[in-house]
C-alpha positions as CSV (number, residue, x, y, z in Angstrom):
1,M,0.0,0.0,0.0
2,P,1.2,3.6,-0.5
3,W,2.2,5.8,2.5
4,I,2.2,9.5,2.9
5,L,5.4,10.8,4.5
6,H,4.7,13.7,6.9
7,E,7.7,15.8,7.8
8,S,7.7,15.4,11.5
9,I,9.4,13.3,14.2
10,S,6.3,13.2,16.4
11,D,2.8,14.8,16.7
12,Q,4.4,17.9,18.2
13,E,7.9,18.2,16.6
14,D,9.3,19.0,13.2
15,V,12.8,19.9,12.3
16,T,12.1,23.0,10.2
17,W,14.0,25.5,8.1
18,A,13.4,28.9,6.4
19,L,15.1,30.1,3.2
20,R,17.4,33.0,4.0
21,N,19.5,35.5,2.1
22,P,23.0,34.6,3.3
23,S,24.3,38.1,3.0
24,T,21.5,40.0,4.7
25,G,20.0,37.3,6.9
26,A,16.5,38.3,5.6
27,D,13.9,35.6,5.0
28,R,13.3,34.7,1.4
29,T,10.1,33.2,0.0
30,T,10.6,29.5,-0.4
31,P,10.1,28.6,-4.1
32,K,6.9,26.6,-4.8
33,I,9.1,23.7,-5.8
34,Y,6.1,21.4,-5.9
35,M,4.7,23.3,-8.9
36,P,5.6,21.6,-12.3
37,T,6.7,24.9,-13.9
38,V,8.9,26.1,-11.0
39,E,12.6,25.5,-11.5
40,I,15.7,26.8,-9.8
41,S,18.4,28.0,-12.1
42,E,22.0,26.9,-11.6
43,G,23.0,30.4,-10.4
44,E,20.5,30.3,-7.6
45,Y,21.9,27.4,-5.7
46,P,23.1,26.2,-3.3
47,L,20.1,27.6,-1.4
48,D,20.7,28.8,2.2
49,F,18.3,27.5,4.9
50,Q,18.3,28.7,8.5
51,Q,17.1,26.3,11.1
52,T,13.8,27.6,12.8
53,S,13.3,24.7,15.2
54,S,15.3,24.0,18.4
55,H,16.4,20.4,17.5
56,T,20.1,19.5,17.6
57,E,19.7,16.2,15.6
58,L,19.2,16.6,11.9
59,T,17.0,14.0,10.2
60,D,16.9,12.5,6.7
61,F,13.5,14.1,5.7
62,M,12.8,17.7,6.8
63,R,10.4,20.5,5.9
64,G,12.1,23.3,4.0
65,G,9.9,26.2,4.9
66,S,6.4,25.2,3.8
67,L,4.2,22.1,3.2
68,G,5.5,20.3,0.1
69,V,9.0,21.7,0.3
70,V,11.2,18.8,1.4
71,L,14.9,18.6,2.3
72,V,16.4,15.1,2.0
73,S,19.8,13.8,3.2
74,Q,22.3,12.3,0.7
75,A,21.4,8.8,2.0
76,F,17.7,9.4,1.4
77,R,18.4,10.7,-2.1
78,D,20.5,7.7,-2.8
79,L,17.6,5.4,-1.8
80,I,15.2,7.3,-4.0
81,E,17.5,7.0,-7.0
82,E,18.1,3.3,-6.3
83,M,14.4,2.4,-6.1
84,D,12.7,5.1,-8.3
85,P,15.3,6.5,-10.6
86,G,14.7,9.4,-13.0
87,H,11.6,10.9,-11.4
88,S,13.2,13.4,-9.0
89,L,15.5,16.5,-9.1
90,Y,17.8,17.6,-6.3
91,Y,19.1,21.1,-5.6
92,P,22.1,21.5,-3.2
93,V,21.4,23.4,0.0
94,V,23.5,24.9,2.8
95,L,22.0,24.4,6.3
96,H,22.7,27.0,8.9
97,C,22.1,25.3,12.3
98,N,21.1,27.1,15.5
99,D,24.3,25.9,17.2
100,G,26.5,27.6,14.6
101,R,27.2,24.5,12.4
102,I,27.1,25.1,8.6
103,I,26.4,21.9,6.7
104,K,27.2,21.7,3.0
105,D,27.0,19.0,0.4
106,K,24.9,16.6,2.6
107,Y,21.3,17.8,2.0
108,F,19.2,18.6,-1.0
109,L,15.9,20.3,-1.9
110,H,13.8,17.6,-3.5
111,K,11.5,18.2,-6.5
112,F,9.4,15.6,-8.4
113,S,10.2,15.9,-12.1
114,D,7.0,14.1,-13.0
115,F,3.7,13.2,-11.3
116,V,1.2,10.3,-11.2
117,D,-1.7,11.5,-13.4
118,G,-5.1,10.5,-12.1
119,G,-3.8,8.4,-9.3
120,V,-6.0,9.5,-6.4
121,I,-9.6,8.3,-6.6
122,V,-11.4,11.6,-5.6
123,D,-14.8,10.3,-4.5
124,E,-13.2,7.7,-2.2
125,S,-10.5,10.0,-0.8
126,D,-10.4,13.0,1.6
127,V,-9.8,15.5,-1.1
128,Q,-11.8,18.2,-2.8
129,P,-11.0,19.4,-6.4
130,V,-10.3,23.1,-6.6
131,M,-11.2,24.6,-10.0
132,R,-9.0,27.1,-11.9
133,K,-10.3,28.5,-15.1
134,G,-12.8,25.7,-15.6
135,K,-10.3,22.9,-14.9
136,V,-9.0,21.1,-11.8
137,G,-6.1,23.1,-10.5
138,F,-5.4,21.0,-7.4
139,Y,-6.9,18.9,-4.7
140,S,-7.4,20.4,-1.2
141,S,-7.2,18.0,1.7
142,S,-7.1,17.7,5.4
143,A,-3.7,17.7,7.2
144,L,-3.7,13.9,7.3
145,P,-6.0,12.8,4.5
146,K,-7.3,9.3,3.6
147,L,-6.1,8.6,0.1
148,I,-7.3,5.8,-2.2
149,W,-4.9,5.2,-5.2
150,R,-5.5,3.5,-8.5
151,S,-3.1,0.6,-8.9
152,D,-2.9,1.0,-12.7
153,K,-1.7,4.6,-12.2
154,I,1.0,4.0,-9.5
155,K,2.3,0.9,-11.3
156,D,5.8,0.2,-10.2
157,R,6.5,3.7,-8.6
158,H,8.1,3.8,-5.2
159,V,8.3,7.5,-4.6
160,F,5.6,9.7,-6.1
161,A,3.0,12.5,-5.8
162,D,-0.3,12.9,-7.6
163,R,-0.5,15.7,-10.2
164,Y,-3.3,17.4,-8.3
165,L,-1.9,16.7,-4.8
166,R,1.7,17.7,-5.4
167,R,2.5,18.6,-1.8
168,R,2.1,15.1,-0.6
169,F,5.2,12.9,-0.7
170,C,4.1,9.3,-1.1
171,I,6.1,6.1,-1.0
172,S,5.5,2.4,-1.5
173,D,5.7,-0.4,1.1
174,A,9.0,-1.5,-0.3
175,F,10.5,2.0,0.0
176,L,9.2,2.4,3.6
177,E,10.7,-0.9,4.5
178,A,14.1,0.0,3.0
179,A,14.0,3.5,4.7
180,E,13.2,1.9,8.1
181,D,15.9,-0.7,7.6
182,K,18.4,2.1,7.1
183,G,17.2,3.9,10.2
184,F,16.0,7.1,8.4
185,K,14.4,9.6,10.7
186,G,12.3,12.8,10.3
187,F,8.9,11.5,9.2
188,Q,5.7,10.0,10.3
189,K,4.0,7.6,7.9
190,I,0.3,7.9,7.1
191,E,-1.4,4.9,5.6
192,S,-3.1,5.1,2.2
193,F,-4.9,2.4,0.3
194,I,-4.9,1.0,-3.3
195,H,-7.9,0.2,-5.4
196,Y,-6.7,-2.6,-7.7
197,V,-7.7,-2.0,-11.3
198,S,-7.1,-4.8,-13.8
C-alpha cells in the first residue's frame, strides 16, 4: 500500500527550516518547488536555509519552509535513486544550524520531475477538487488525508505524488521498509490504500 510521509518526528515536533538570504539574513520566499513549472536555475543554488526549530539532531527528511517543500539527506536521495530513478530532481542546499554549524553537500531540496496522473480516486478519498479557469487546479485536503490510489496509475513507482496533490510525498511499502531498515528519521507515515484496477 502507499504511504504519505509527513515531515515530523512526532505529533508535536518538526525539524524546520526557512530560506534566508545569506548576505543579509533576511527571509526569502521559499520557491513553490512542488509546482511543475517552477525550476531553480543553476546560479540560484546552493540555497541557504536557516534552522527555525530547536532540535540538535538533523534528520533525513525535513520540511524546507512550507508544506510540500522537502529537504532530504544524501542517503535518502541515494535510496530514491536506487528504487525510483529518474523521477526526481535535487538542488544543493547549505544548512545554517542554530548551534553555529554550517552543513554543505549533505542535504538537497527535493523536486518531483513528474507526477502520477489521475492516481487519487477523488470520490473515495479525503480530497476536494479546486477549480482554476474551468479545470481542476489541485486537490485540497485535510492535514492527514485518507487517500485511495488506482493501482494502474501507480504501477511500479516507489516515490511519487499525484499531479493534483503535489504537496504530498508518497512512497511504496518497499520504500518504507528500506527506509526503516536504514534507520532514516524525520517523518511519520500515514497509511493510504490501493484500489486494484485490472
